[in-house]
RODO-2510 file (C-alpha; in nm, 4 decimals, decimal comma):
residues 466
     n   res          X          Y          Z
     1     x     2,4182    -0,3039    -0,1191
     2     x     2,5597    -0,5162     0,1549
     3     x     2,4099    -0,5330     0,5016
     4     x     2,3818    -0,7738     0,7932
     5     x     2,1613    -1,0772     0,7983
     6     x     1,9588    -1,1666     1,0903
     7     x     1,7782    -1,5267     1,3400
     8     x     1,4384    -1,6708     1,3918
     9     x     1,1555    -1,5848     1,6286
    10     x     1,2141    -1,9349     1,7604
    11     x     1,5753    -1,9776     1,8628
    12     x     1,8140    -2,1391     1,6172
    13     x     1,9924    -2,3952     1,8320
    14     x     2,3494    -2,5020     1,7580
    15     x     2,3846    -2,8628     1,8641
    16     x     2,5491    -3,1716     1,7165
    17     x     2,3640    -3,2782     1,4038
    18     x     2,1267    -3,5654     1,4731
    19     x     2,0024    -3,6021     1,1191
    20     x     2,0355    -3,9464     0,9733
    21     x     1,8652    -3,9718     0,6366
    22     x     1,7925    -4,3418     0,6984
    23     x     1,5766    -4,2468     0,9967
    24     x     1,3406    -3,9641     0,9081
    25     x     1,0225    -3,9377     1,1148
    26     x     0,7021    -3,9394     0,9114
    27     x     0,3572    -3,8343     1,0248
    28     x     0,2730    -4,1872     1,1435
    29     x     0,5142    -4,1193     1,4318
    30     x     0,2894    -3,8428     1,5682
    31     x    -0,0201    -3,8349     1,7873
    32     x    -0,2616    -3,5516     1,7115
    33     x    -0,5381    -3,3731     1,8996
    34     x    -0,7351    -3,0494     1,8922
    35     x    -0,6463    -2,8223     2,1843
    36     x    -0,9130    -2,5567     2,1288
    37     x    -1,1300    -2,4134     1,8512
    38     x    -1,3565    -2,1220     1,7563
    39     x    -1,0800    -1,8643     1,7753
    40     x    -1,1511    -1,5450     1,5788
    41     x    -0,9238    -1,5972     1,2787
    42     x    -0,5952    -1,6697     1,4576
    43     x    -0,3135    -1,5116     1,2595
    44     x     0,0219    -1,5619     1,4339
    45     x     0,1338    -1,8241     1,6859
    46     x     0,4380    -1,8147     1,9157
    47     x     0,5543    -2,0354     2,2039
    48     x     0,6073    -1,8061     2,5012
    49     x     0,8649    -1,8242     2,7826
    50     x     0,5722    -1,8804     3,0234
    51     x     0,5042    -2,2148     2,8475
    52     x     0,1840    -2,0754     2,6970
    53     x     0,0982    -2,0380     2,3314
    54     x     0,0571    -1,6719     2,2348
    55     x    -0,1492    -1,5727     1,9324
    56     x    -0,3195    -1,2828     1,7602
    57     x    -0,6854    -1,2992     1,6575
    58     x    -0,7150    -1,1009     1,3370
    59     x    -1,0880    -1,0273     1,3591
    60     x    -1,1156    -1,0607     1,7368
    61     x    -0,8534    -0,7839     1,7810
    62     x    -0,7102    -0,9765     2,0756
    63     x    -0,3745    -1,1087     2,1876
    64     x    -0,4554    -1,4386     2,3557
    65     x    -0,2534    -1,6791     2,5716
    66     x    -0,3520    -2,0458     2,5506
    67     x    -0,2534    -2,3230     2,7908
    68     x    -0,1385    -2,6067     2,5620
    69     x    -0,2340    -2,8672     2,8219
    70     x    -0,6073    -2,7945     2,8361
    71     x    -0,6767    -2,5145     2,5868
    72     x    -0,7715    -2,2619     2,8554
    73     x    -0,7464    -1,9056     2,7220
    74     x    -0,6693    -1,5702     2,8760
    75     x    -0,6899    -1,2420     2,6864
    76     x    -0,3772    -1,0325     2,7310
    77     x    -0,5310    -0,7329     2,5542
    78     x    -0,8076    -0,6277     2,3170
    79     x    -0,6924    -0,3488     2,0837
    80     x    -0,9972    -0,1421     1,9933
    81     x    -0,7986     0,0769     1,7542
    82     x    -0,7633    -0,2158     1,5124
    83     x    -0,9600    -0,1661     1,1908
    84     x    -1,1074    -0,4843     1,0455
    85     x    -1,3401    -0,4865     0,7456
    86     x    -1,3949    -0,8522     0,6649
    87     x    -1,0973    -0,8667     0,4302
    88     x    -0,7397    -0,9558     0,5218
    89     x    -0,6959    -0,6604     0,7565
    90     x    -0,7094    -0,6580     1,1369
    91     x    -0,4690    -0,7560     1,4150
    92     x    -0,1826    -0,9184     1,2303
    93     x     0,1729    -0,9803     1,3478
    94     x     0,3097    -1,0921     1,6841
    95     x     0,6678    -1,1082     1,8108
    96     x     0,7919    -1,1592     2,1662
    97     x     1,1070    -0,9812     2,2785
    98     x     1,3885    -1,2353     2,3306
    99     x     1,4271    -1,1135     2,6914
   100     x     1,0574    -1,1429     2,7808
   101     x     1,0230    -1,2707     3,1417
   102     x     1,3998    -1,2928     3,1886
   103     x     1,4156    -1,0252     3,4548
   104     x     1,5934    -0,7730     3,2334
   105     x     1,3185    -0,5118     3,2215
   106     x     1,2335    -0,5973     2,8632
   107     x     0,8978    -0,7704     2,8982
   108     x     0,7919    -0,6459     2,5577
   109     x     0,5434    -0,7845     2,3067
   110     x     0,5237    -0,6423     1,9546
   111     x     0,2203    -0,6512     1,7259
   112     x     0,1153    -0,4997     1,3963
   113     x    -0,2354    -0,4039     1,2906
   114     x    -0,4323    -0,2032     1,0375
   115     x    -0,6020     0,1192     1,1453
   116     x    -0,8079     0,3919     0,9786
   117     x    -0,6436     0,7349     0,9521
   118     x    -0,9537     0,8979     0,8006
   119     x    -1,1698     1,0582     1,0732
   120     x    -1,4755     1,0534     0,8472
   121     x    -1,6837     0,7683     0,7036
   122     x    -1,4294     0,6936     0,4301
   123     x    -1,1687     0,4284     0,5072
   124     x    -0,7990     0,5056     0,4640
   125     x    -0,6038     0,2093     0,5978
   126     x    -0,2533     0,2193     0,7356
   127     x    -0,0508    -0,0305     0,9356
   128     x     0,1488     0,0288     1,2498
   129     x     0,3868    -0,1740     1,4619
   130     x     0,3308    -0,1249     1,8337
   131     x     0,5126    -0,2389     2,1457
   132     x     0,3317    -0,3386     2,4647
   133     x     0,4697    -0,4256     2,8072
   134     x     0,3590    -0,7518     2,9671
   135     x     0,2573    -0,7535     3,3342
   136     x     0,3159    -1,1082     3,4662
   137     x     0,1076    -1,0379     3,7782
   138     x    -0,2090    -0,9462     3,5873
   139     x    -0,1131    -1,1433     3,2745
   140     x    -0,2096    -0,8459     3,0603
   141     x    -0,0444    -0,6120     2,8121
   142     x    -0,0288    -0,2370     2,8666
   143     x     0,1883     0,0736     2,8211
   144     x     0,1460     0,0955     2,4425
   145     x     0,4277     0,2556     2,2466
   146     x     0,4138     0,2924     1,8683
   147     x     0,7306     0,1743     1,6965
   148     x     0,6340     0,2961     1,3494
   149     x     0,3079     0,4257     1,2033
   150     x     0,1811     0,5090     0,8569
   151     x     0,2958     0,1890     0,6893
   152     x     0,0838     0,0742     0,3936
   153     x    -0,2329    -0,1151     0,4826
   154     x    -0,4996    -0,2879     0,2772
   155     x    -0,7815    -0,5400     0,2877
   156     x    -0,5600    -0,7766     0,0863
   157     x    -0,1963    -0,8909     0,0704
   158     x    -0,0737    -0,7264     0,3912
   159     x     0,1755    -1,0126     0,4530
   160     x     0,2638    -0,8953     0,8073
   161     x     0,5336    -1,1287     0,9324
   162     x     0,7295    -0,9716     1,2195
   163     x     1,0295    -1,1233     1,3932
   164     x     1,3522    -1,0469     1,5733
   165     x     1,6895    -1,1053     1,4132
   166     x     1,9972    -1,2150     1,6117
   167     x     2,1282    -0,8676     1,5371
   168     x     1,8561    -0,7247     1,7632
   169     x     1,6639    -0,5711     1,4736
   170     x     1,3011    -0,6146     1,3716
   171     x     1,2148    -0,7600     1,0319
   172     x     0,8721    -0,7049     0,8785
   173     x     0,7054    -0,8058     0,5520
   174     x     0,4550    -0,5964     0,3563
   175     x     0,2730    -0,7350     0,0516
   176     x     0,1674    -0,5602    -0,2676
   177     x    -0,1750    -0,4774    -0,1136
   178     x    -0,3591    -0,6990    -0,3634
   179     x    -0,3242    -0,4425    -0,6405
   180     x    -0,3698    -0,5250    -1,0103
   181     x    -0,6422    -0,7806    -0,9390
   182     x    -1,0104    -0,8086    -0,8487
   183     x    -1,1592    -0,4913    -0,6957
   184     x    -0,8110    -0,3339    -0,6838
   185     x    -0,7273    -0,4126    -1,0469
   186     x    -0,6791    -0,0466    -1,1412
   187     x    -0,4275     0,0199    -0,8634
   188     x    -0,0697    -0,0226    -0,9883
   189     x     0,1697    -0,2675    -0,8257
   190     x     0,4476    -0,0684    -0,6569
   191     x     0,6713    -0,3559    -0,5455
   192     x     0,9506    -0,2269    -0,7747
   193     x     0,9159     0,1352    -0,6643
   194     x     1,1814     0,2497    -0,4169
   195     x     1,1642     0,5403    -0,1712
   196     x     1,3363     0,8670    -0,2484
   197     x     1,5478     1,0526     0,0044
   198     x     1,2734     1,3145     0,0292
   199     x     1,0112     1,0515     0,1080
   200     x     1,2285     0,8988     0,3790
   201     x     1,2904     1,2410     0,5330
   202     x     0,9143     1,3072     0,5320
   203     x     0,8353     0,9644     0,6837
   204     x     0,6375     0,8821     0,3721
   205     x     0,6377     0,5012     0,3673
   206     x     0,3974     0,4630     0,0738
   207     x     0,6578     0,2846    -0,1413
   208     x     0,7116     0,0143     0,1221
   209     x     0,4562    -0,2137    -0,0453
   210     x     0,6032    -0,5409    -0,1733
   211     x     0,9047    -0,5074     0,0553
   212     x     1,0807    -0,6733     0,3476
   213     x     1,1812    -0,4127     0,6051
   214     x     1,4557    -0,4006     0,8676
   215     x     1,4051    -0,1641     1,1625
   216     x     1,5669    -0,0597     1,4859
   217     x     1,3505    -0,1374     1,7886
   218     x     1,2494     0,2289     1,8107
   219     x     1,1355     0,2260     1,4465
   220     x     1,4309     0,4187     1,3088
   221     x     1,6408     0,3122     1,0106
   222     x     1,9499     0,1022     1,0945
   223     x     2,2706     0,2723     0,9811
   224     x     2,3854    -0,0495     0,8111
   225     x     2,0713    -0,1113     0,6072
   226     x     2,1412    -0,1538     0,2355
   227     x     2,1646     0,1596     0,0261
   228     x     1,9455     0,0937    -0,2784
   229     x     1,9525     0,3354    -0,5715
   230     x     2,1493     0,5687    -0,3493
   231     x     1,8920     0,5807    -0,0678
   232     x     1,9057     0,4094     0,2695
   233     x     1,5618     0,3357     0,4136
   234     x     1,3895     0,0572     0,6065
   235     x     1,3779    -0,1445     0,2825
   236     x     1,5861    -0,4614     0,3071
   237     x     1,4649    -0,6376    -0,0097
   238     x     1,1959    -0,5664    -0,2666
   239     x     0,9965    -0,7065    -0,5577
   240     x     0,7712    -0,9241    -0,3385
   241     x     0,4050    -1,0154    -0,3911
   242     x     0,2677    -1,1438    -0,0596
   243     x     0,5456    -1,2775     0,1668
   244     x     0,3648    -1,4266     0,4664
   245     x     0,6589    -1,6364     0,5849
   246     x     0,9933    -1,5146     0,7205
   247     x     1,2529    -1,7080     0,9197
   248     x     1,6247    -1,7226     0,9933
   249     x     1,8359    -2,0347     0,9622
   250     x     2,1969    -2,1348     1,0091
   251     x     2,4551    -1,8588     1,0012
   252     x     2,1860    -1,5922     0,9960
   253     x     2,0492    -1,6814     0,6548
   254     x     1,7101    -1,5226     0,5992
   255     x     1,4362    -1,7133     0,4151
   256     x     1,0926    -1,6051     0,2999
   257     x     0,8018    -1,7590     0,1156
   258     x     0,5320    -1,5787    -0,0764
   259     x     0,2099    -1,6391    -0,2631
   260     x     0,2309    -1,6510    -0,6399
   261     x    -0,0527    -1,5549    -0,8773
   262     x    -0,2005    -1,8681    -1,0444
   263     x     0,1279    -2,0607    -1,0149
   264     x     0,4768    -2,0171    -0,8723
   265     x     0,4488    -1,9739    -0,4976
   266     x     0,8078    -1,8991    -0,3989
   267     x     1,0652    -2,0006    -0,1386
   268     x     1,3394    -1,7374    -0,1334
   269     x     1,6799    -1,6867     0,0237
   270     x     1,6726    -1,3176     0,1113
   271     x     1,9784    -1,1015     0,0551
   272     x     2,0026    -0,7322     0,1467
   273     x     1,9280    -0,4974    -0,1393
   274     x     1,8149    -0,7706    -0,3775
   275     x     1,5190    -0,7546    -0,6142
   276     x     1,2881    -1,0589    -0,6229
   277     x     1,1193    -0,9644    -0,9474
   278     x     0,7499    -0,9127    -0,8771
   279     x     0,5421    -0,8166    -1,0751
   280     x     0,7700    -0,8713    -1,3756
   281     x     0,8630    -1,2261    -1,2734
   282     x     0,6692    -1,4933    -1,0834
   283     x     0,8871    -1,7880    -0,9827
   284     x     1,1727    -1,8521    -1,2222
   285     x     1,2363    -1,6157    -1,5128
   286     x     1,1271    -1,8785    -1,7642
   287     x     0,8334    -1,7296    -1,9589
   288     x     0,6153    -2,0158    -1,8365
   289     x     0,2448    -1,9683    -1,7540
   290     x     0,2840    -1,6056    -1,6426
   291     x     0,2885    -1,2640    -1,8059
   292     x     0,2738    -0,9294    -1,6301
   293     x    -0,0630    -0,7878    -1,7324
   294     x    -0,0635    -0,4267    -1,6146
   295     x    -0,4310    -0,3339    -1,5854
   296     x    -0,3599     0,0129    -1,4478
   297     x    -0,1855     0,1025    -1,7762
   298     x    -0,4804     0,0041    -1,9971
   299     x    -0,5035     0,2223    -2,3097
   300     x    -0,6923     0,3572    -2,4912
   301     x    -0,9705     0,2065    -2,2815
   302     x    -0,9189     0,3216    -1,9210
   303     x    -0,8975     0,0490    -1,6605
   304     x    -1,2085     0,1757    -1,4820
   305     x    -1,4204     0,0739    -1,7825
   306     x    -1,2909    -0,2844    -1,7911
   307     x    -1,4247    -0,6039    -1,6365
   308     x    -1,1737    -0,8132    -1,4439
   309     x    -1,0648    -1,1406    -1,6058
   310     x    -0,8025    -1,3557    -1,4349
   311     x    -0,7214    -1,5531    -1,7483
   312     x    -0,7343    -1,3382    -2,0628
   313     x    -0,7067    -0,9597    -2,0221
   314     x    -0,8634    -0,7231    -2,2777
   315     x    -0,6396    -0,6099    -2,5680
   316     x    -0,5995    -0,2669    -2,4072
   317     x    -0,4059    -0,4159    -2,1128
   318     x    -0,0303    -0,4293    -2,1855
   319     x     0,1322    -0,7719    -2,1393
   320     x     0,4998    -0,8332    -2,0656
   321     x     0,6969    -1,1584    -2,0825
   322     x     0,9227    -1,2411    -1,7893
   323     x     1,2252    -1,2438    -2,0195
   324     x     1,1672    -0,8738    -2,0967
   325     x     1,2657    -0,7844    -1,7397
   326     x     1,6296    -0,7152    -1,6614
   327     x     1,7791    -0,5951    -1,3345
   328     x     2,1335    -0,6408    -1,1989
   329     x     2,0065    -0,7268    -0,8506
   330     x     1,7358    -0,9735    -0,9544
   331     x     1,7399    -1,2997    -0,7588
   332     x     1,5430    -1,6141    -0,8455
   333     x     1,3771    -1,8344    -0,5812
   334     x     1,5241    -2,1495    -0,4308
   335     x     1,2048    -2,3380    -0,5105
   336     x     0,8577    -2,2860    -0,6536
   337     x     0,5184    -2,4413    -0,5769
   338     x     0,4734    -2,4957    -0,8704
   339     x     0,6122    -2,4043    -1,2112
   340     x     0,3921    -2,5231    -1,4989
   341     x     0,4175    -2,4941    -1,8802
   342     x     0,2390    -2,2400    -2,0948
   343     x    -0,0171    -2,4948    -2,2120
   344     x    -0,1244    -2,5794    -1,8565
   345     x    -0,5047    -2,5858    -1,8192
   346     x    -0,6019    -2,3702    -1,5214
   347     x    -0,9691    -2,4724    -1,5511
   348     x    -1,0351    -2,7821    -1,3402
   349     x    -1,4010    -2,8921    -1,3233
   350     x    -1,3342    -3,0549    -0,9851
   351     x    -1,3138    -2,7101    -0,8234
   352     x    -1,6290    -2,5616    -0,9751
   353     x    -1,6627    -2,1913    -0,8982
   354     x    -1,3603    -2,2078    -0,6635
   355     x    -1,1152    -2,2539    -0,9491
   356     x    -0,8201    -2,1006    -0,7654
   357     x    -0,8155    -2,3900    -0,5194
   358     x    -0,7137    -2,6212    -0,8054
   359     x    -0,4442    -2,3911    -0,9410
   360     x    -0,0840    -2,5195    -0,9005
   361     x    -0,0103    -2,3289    -0,5811
   362     x    -0,0258    -2,4141    -0,2092
   363     x    -0,0806    -2,0646    -0,0575
   364     x     0,2129    -2,0642     0,1899
   365     x     0,1108    -1,8823     0,5071
   366     x     0,4169    -1,9119     0,7325
   367     x     0,7755    -2,0337     0,7337
   368     x     0,9917    -2,1666     1,0187
   369     x     1,3458    -2,3010     1,0318
   370     x     1,3694    -2,6325     1,2179
   371     x     1,7240    -2,6566     1,3579
   372     x     1,9453    -2,9580     1,4049
   373     x     2,0039    -3,1089     1,7480
   374     x     2,0134    -3,4464     1,9177
   375     x     1,6779    -3,3894     2,0899
   376     x     1,4672    -3,2927     1,7907
   377     x     1,2517    -3,4984     1,5565
   378     x     1,4746    -3,7474     1,3707
   379     x     1,5668    -3,6387     1,0211
   380     x     1,3993    -3,3000     1,0466
   381     x     1,7020    -3,0867     1,1293
   382     x     1,8114    -2,8106     0,8932
   383     x     1,4692    -2,8014     0,7286
   384     x     1,2117    -2,5343     0,6584
   385     x     0,8521    -2,5983     0,7673
   386     x     0,5782    -2,4232     0,5698
   387     x     0,2076    -2,4113     0,6507
   388     x    -0,0333    -2,4000     0,3562
   389     x    -0,3858    -2,2613     0,3255
   390     x    -0,4985    -2,4401     0,0105
   391     x    -0,3674    -2,7888     0,0762
   392     x    -0,4271    -2,8200     0,4514
   393     x    -0,0734    -2,9433     0,5018
   394     x     0,2709    -2,8667     0,6380
   395     x     0,5542    -2,8892     0,3873
   396     x     0,9015    -2,9916     0,5056
   397     x     1,1800    -2,8638     0,2812
   398     x     1,5303    -2,9981     0,3461
   399     x     1,8190    -2,7556     0,3037
   400     x     2,1758    -2,8262     0,1976
   401     x     2,4476    -2,8025     0,4620
   402     x     2,5298    -2,4454     0,3601
   403     x     2,1613    -2,3480     0,3396
   404     x     2,1936    -2,2116    -0,0120
   405     x     1,9981    -2,4812    -0,1952
   406     x     1,7132    -2,7266    -0,1424
   407     x     1,7779    -3,1009    -0,1131
   408     x     1,5249    -3,3404    -0,2651
   409     x     1,1515    -3,2833    -0,2952
   410     x     0,9273    -3,1194    -0,0310
   411     x     0,7461    -3,3637     0,1978
   412     x     0,3737    -3,3071     0,2606
   413     x     0,2671    -3,3759     0,6213
   414     x    -0,0481    -3,3734     0,8376
   415     x    -0,2852    -3,3223     0,5465
   416     x    -0,6419    -3,2361     0,6480
   417     x    -0,9383    -3,0315     0,5296
   418     x    -0,8172    -2,7121     0,6944
   419     x    -0,6410    -2,3871     0,6189
   420     x    -0,3147    -2,4030     0,8160
   421     x    -0,2152    -2,0492     0,9113
   422     x     0,0944    -2,0709     1,1337
   423     x     0,2879    -2,3065     1,3590
   424     x     0,5098    -2,3137     1,6656
   425     x     0,6798    -2,5876     1,8640
   426     x     0,7587    -2,6789     2,2226
   427     x     1,1070    -2,6160     2,3664
   428     x     1,2099    -2,9791     2,3057
   429     x     1,0978    -2,9360     1,9432
   430     x     0,9016    -3,2634     1,9547
   431     x     0,5514    -3,1164     1,9655
   432     x     0,4154    -2,8974     1,6878
   433     x     0,1218    -2,6602     1,7314
   434     x    -0,0719    -2,5363     1,4288
   435     x    -0,3434    -2,2704     1,4067
   436     x    -0,6176    -2,2922     1,1451
   437     x    -0,8377    -2,0324     0,9799
   438     x    -1,1901    -1,9930     1,1152
   439     x    -1,3462    -2,0071     0,7681
   440     x    -1,2457    -2,0078     0,4041
   441     x    -1,1857    -2,2309     0,1058
   442     x    -0,9439    -2,5212     0,0828
   443     x    -0,8841    -2,8508    -0,0936
   444     x    -1,1377    -3,1261    -0,0364
   445     x    -1,0466    -3,4931     0,0129
   446     x    -1,1747    -3,5760    -0,3363
   447     x    -0,9319    -3,3325    -0,4996
   448     x    -1,1842    -3,0541    -0,5458
   449     x    -1,2669    -2,7519    -0,3312
   450     x    -1,4709    -2,7090    -0,0146
   451     x    -1,5727    -2,4508     0,2446
   452     x    -1,6351    -2,7155     0,5145
   453     x    -1,3311    -2,7052     0,7425
   454     x    -1,2521    -2,9880     0,9854
   455     x    -1,1108    -2,7736     1,2653
   456     x    -1,2228    -2,4106     1,2253
   457     x    -1,0289    -2,1512     1,4231
   458     x    -0,8389    -2,4192     1,6102
   459     x    -0,5036    -2,5034     1,7622
   460     x    -0,3945    -2,8530     1,6626
   461     x    -0,1195    -3,0482     1,8357
   462     x     0,1079    -3,2988     1,6604
   463     x     0,3230    -3,4767     1,9196
   464     x     0,6168    -3,6933     1,8169
   465     x     0,5868    -4,0338     1,9849
   466     x     0,8723    -4,2229     1,8204
***
């Protein structure tokens, strides 16, 4: 089950280590401002080689370039084929080819989006990854070329993080589609299901839910992808819930974060062919505050006759302890946000009808490796930066020298009443840019929940001034 590991969508720079633990920059060393706002649910943010910020608008169906100096916007393309229903579907991922604007004939921009394959009124979502060519004269994208089509798509838990590895491959995350909860409670979670050889031959990607994929740039399967249960496919790792963050660190180590259920958001070190446990395990395999309640297997009462309950399922729904799961390739996370005991009270009156905001999770929405180097922010090198939707904060997680463990406790930075969706930084790594959701629920300053966001659909700048 061995295979290569990949690097980040923002270059991992090898420079002398500047990190002195006695001199670690805190948020008081930054000046902040709002660059622009009222974007249509910005989803992914990348610093481009043209010194513009590139982003996708999930509901606007646009790829937009933003001048970080004054917030001026230009639309590179509007993709009418995108299907967006008001859920978590729409124009999703964005990745710039490493040779964009380098005069090598590879001015390519990659996106992913949901589309409807049903020609009638019914909706049958799928996801595709598409490549466009950038025209620097017109500052627009054209010449569309589909990399892969027919990937799973949903109105929930699409994940959709796309990036290049240093091996020249594409890496892409797909969530569990939001199954086994809410309106999709009767749909089984397939994160443990692996493709058969027949499915791969037929280009049937339906089992790719809850997976991290590795693809050639033409969408084909790399010959050195891991062989799992005797089958080589695009699947690189599996057993994921909703991995919205993916990044490469030192020595090509691949990290991901993902949303947990009511607890146990995860930070993972991804290895080829490994199983990350979902839905049998959330966080550590400790039998704490989580059981796998399989609504789709309800008997004798069929699931369709049940009423969803996020706390106590009906007796007909089978429940499984984490300790009942056993798999030789199971891998636990590096860190959780957060693990709580079985007697934890998930009902917090401070959050009223928005109880999930008070649950012990942060809702991690992106992940980026911040490299070492003499010109970066002091003390930040060899860290992972995570944006969070529920806490309106960036979390800085220090890694050990070998990148295999976490050092100390995460540091919460730039807390505000926002839903932080993604981040990027300037080439000198001293200015951070953060996009925020246009609407939604988040933590309020009083510790409760609110729908009133400070900077809706915005790009925020945090500039190091130390």
